C-alpha positions in Angstrom: 34.8 5.9 -11.6 31.1 5.0 -11.4 30.7 3.3 -8.0 27.0 2.7 -8.7 27.8 0.6 -11.7 30.6 -1.2 -9.9 28.4 -2.2 -7.0 25.7 -3.3 -9.4 28.1 -5.5 -11.4 29.3 -7.1 -8.1 25.7 -7.7 -7.0 24.9 -9.3 -10.4 27.7 -11.8 -9.9 26.3 -13.1 -6.6 22.7 -12.4 -7.3 22.2 -12.5 -11.0 19.0 -11.0 -12.4 16.3 -13.6 -13.1 13.5 -13.4 -15.6 10.2 -13.2 -13.7 8.4 -15.1 -16.5 10.4 -18.3 -16.4 13.1 -17.8 -13.6 15.9 -18.2 -16.1 19.1 -16.2 -15.3 19.3 -13.3 -17.7 22.3 -13.3 -20.0 24.4 -10.2 -20.3 23.2 -9.5 -23.9 19.5 -9.7 -22.9 17.5 -6.8 -21.7 17.1 -6.2 -18.0 13.5 -7.3 -17.5 12.7 -10.5 -19.4 14.7 -13.2 -21.2 14.4 -13.3 -25.0 11.9 -16.2 -25.0 9.5 -14.5 -22.6 9.9 -11.1 -24.2 8.9 -12.6 -27.6 5.6 -13.5 -26.1 4.8 -9.9 -25.1 2.5 -7.9 -27.5 3.3 -4.3 -26.9 0.4 -1.9 -27.6 2.3 0.6 -29.7 0.7 0.2 -33.2 -2.6 1.6 -34.4 -4.8 2.4 -31.4 -7.9 4.2 -30.4 -6.6 7.7 -29.3 -9.0 7.7 -26.4 -9.1 4.3 -24.7 -6.0 3.0 -26.3 -7.3 -0.4 -27.5 -5.0 -1.8 -30.2 -6.0 -2.5 -33.8 -3.4 -5.1 -34.6 -2.3 -5.2 -38.2 -4.7 -2.4 -39.1 -3.5 -0.2 -42.0 -5.9 2.6 -41.1 -3.8 4.1 -38.3 -5.2 5.6 -35.1 -9.0 5.9 -35.1 -11.8 5.9 -32.5 -13.1 2.5 -31.5 -16.8 1.6 -31.5 -17.1 1.9 -27.7 -15.6 5.4 -27.6 -17.8 6.5 -30.6 -20.8 5.3 -28.8 -20.0 6.7 -25.4 -16.9 8.6 -24.4 -15.3 7.5 -21.0 -14.8 10.0 -18.2 -11.0 9.7 -18.6 -9.4 11.7 -21.4 -6.9 9.0 -22.5 -6.0 5.5 -21.5 -2.8 3.6 -22.4 -1.4 0.2 -21.5 2.0 -1.4 -22.0 1.0 -4.8 -23.3 -1.8 -7.3 -24.0 -2.9 -9.2 -20.9 -1.7 -12.6 -22.1 1.3 -15.0 -22.0 4.2 -13.6 -20.2 2.4 -10.5 -18.9 -0.6 -12.4 -17.6 1.6 -15.0 -15.9 3.8 -12.4 -14.1 0.9 -10.2 -13.0 -0.8 -13.1 -11.4 2.4 -14.2 -9.8 2.8 -10.6 -8.4 -0.8 -10.1 -7.2 -2.0 -13.6 -6.2 1.4 -15.1 -5.4 2.3 -12.0 -3.4 5.7 -12.0 -5.2 6.9 -8.4 -4.6 10.2 -9.0 -6.4 8.2 -9.7 -9.6 6.1 -6.7 -8.8 9.2 -4.5 -8.6 10.4 -5.7 -12.0 7.0 -5.1 -13.6 6.8 -1.7 -12.1 10.2 -0.6 -13.5 9.3 -2.3 -16.8 6.1 -0.2 -17.0 8.0 3.0 -16.0 10.5 2.5 -18.8 7.8 2.1 -21.4 7.1 4.9 -23.9 3.3 5.2 -23.9 2.2 6.2 -27.5 0.8 9.7 -27.9 1.0 10.4 -24.2 2.8 13.3 -22.6 3.2 12.9 -18.8 4.4 16.5 -18.5 0.8 17.7 -19.0 -0.2 16.1 -15.6 0.2 17.4 -12.1 -0.1 14.3 -10.0 -0.4 10.5 -9.9 -3.1 8.5 -8.1 -3.3 4.7 -7.7 -6.7 3.0 -8.0 -7.4 2.1 -4.3 -8.2 -1.3 -2.8 -10.9 -1.6 -0.1 -9.2 -1.9 3.3 -10.4 -5.4 3.7 -8.8 -6.5 0.4 -5.7 -4.6 1.3 -5.3 -6.5 4.5 -5.9 -9.8 2.8 -3.3 -9.2 0.1 -0.9 -7.1 2.2 -0.2 -4.5 -0.5 -1.9 -2.6 -3.3 -0.3 -3.5 -6.7 -1.4 -0.2 -8.2 0.6 1.7 -5.6 3.8 -0.3 -6.4 3.3 0.5 -10.1 2.5 4.2 -9.4 5.7 4.6 -7.2 7.8 3.6 -10.2 6.1 6.1 -12.4 6.6 8.8 -9.7 10.3 8.0 -9.6 10.7 8.0 -13.4 8.7 11.2 -14.1 9.2 13.1 -10.8 5.5 13.8 -10.4 3.8 14.0 -7.0 2.1 10.8 -5.9 -1.1 11.0 -3.8 -1.6 7.6 -2.3 -4.9 8.5 -0.7 -6.6 10.7 -3.3 -9.3 8.2 -3.8 -10.9 5.9 -1.3 -12.9 2.7 -1.9 -15.9 3.0 0.4 -17.6 -0.3 -0.3 -16.3 -3.9 -0.3 -17.4 -5.4 -3.6 -17.4 -8.8 -5.3 -14.3 -9.5 -7.4 -14.7 -8.1 -11.0 -13.2 -11.4 -12.4 -15.7 -13.2 -14.5 -18.2 -10.3 -14.8 -19.1 -8.9 -18.1 -19.0 -5.1 -18.8 -22.5 -4.3 -17.6 -22.1 -6.4 -14.5 -18.7 -4.7 -13.8 -20.2 -1.3 -14.1 -23.0 -2.2 -11.7 -20.7 -3.8 -9.3 -18.3 -0.8 -9.1 -20.9 2.0 -9.3 -20.5 4.6 -6.5 -17.8 2.8 -4.6 -15.1 5.5 -4.8 -14.9 8.9 -3.1 -12.4 11.7 -3.2 -10.6 12.3 0.1 -9.9 16.0 -0.6 -11.8 18.1 -3.2 -9.0 20.8 -2.9 -6.4 18.3 -4.0 -8.4 17.4 -7.1 -10.0 20.7 -8.3 -8.3 22.0 -11.4 -5.7 19.2 -11.6 -4.6 16.9 -14.4 -4.4 13.5 -12.9 -2.8 10.2 -13.9 -4.7 7.1 -12.6 -2.7 3.9 -12.3 -3.9 0.3 -12.2 -2.5 -3.0 -13.2 -5.0 -4.3 -15.8 -7.6 -2.6 -18.0 -10.3 -5.2 -18.6 -13.5 -3.4 -19.6 -12.4 0.0 -18.2 -15.2 0.0 -15.7 -13.1 0.5 -12.6 -10.9 3.2 -14.2 -14.0 5.0 -15.6 -15.7 5.0 -12.2 -12.6 6.5 -10.7 -12.4 9.1 -13.4 -16.1 9.9 -13.0 -15.5 10.5 -9.3 -12.5 12.8 -10.0 -14.4 14.7 -12.6 -17.2 15.4 -10.1 -14.6 16.8 -7.7 -13.3 19.2 -10.4 -10.4 17.4 -12.1 -9.6 18.9 -15.6 -8.0 16.0 -17.4 -7.6 12.4 -16.4 -5.3 9.7 -17.9 -5.6 6.0 -17.1 -2.3 4.0 -17.3 -2.1 0.3 -16.9 0.5 -2.4 -17.2 -1.8 -4.6 -19.2 -5.0 -4.6 -21.2 -7.4 -7.4 -22.1 -7.6 -7.6 -25.9 
């Protein structure tokens, strides 16, 4: 007798699972995260991609190949992957999580991310997970770091150590929203520091954030870790701007 399943079935009767995208009650035949209608609006990034930054080449017959940005200048991270395009259902639920402070939606998104099979990515190569940090002022305003919530789900799934404080944000910067790539790079330059060189030196590290927009924040984090001696760095996000 599986008591865990029995308890879950009883819980589902009184508190049925709800789709975070539209608040509809999930039917038994639907998957455990989104209703069928909301799931149909999610574009998963699993087809042809850049093997470095992970940008998708939708409907491309050429298969995986380097994108123009990575040909021109390789990022400091070794590989970046995202679950889905930042649009429709995913955009709506991430905003609900971050700006609506909806932690129940955040919990669903975190488990959704942890259950995703990132293409051409082997988590077993890595020794620890680190979330992209918020500045203490922003953390107090929001009340939580969304990257930590996502990282905790990956830690549980992969059983890798999670260092909450490996990186520190030393400067309070303007929001990156609305800035172009060059403005983002300038805005984020030099704002991170490693809290322990010993914890970084020689390690393969997975960085976790919610959205990959231009890659500026993740690249600056990776640059900081490289300077402290990190060997290989992966950047994983729930969503990516396409």
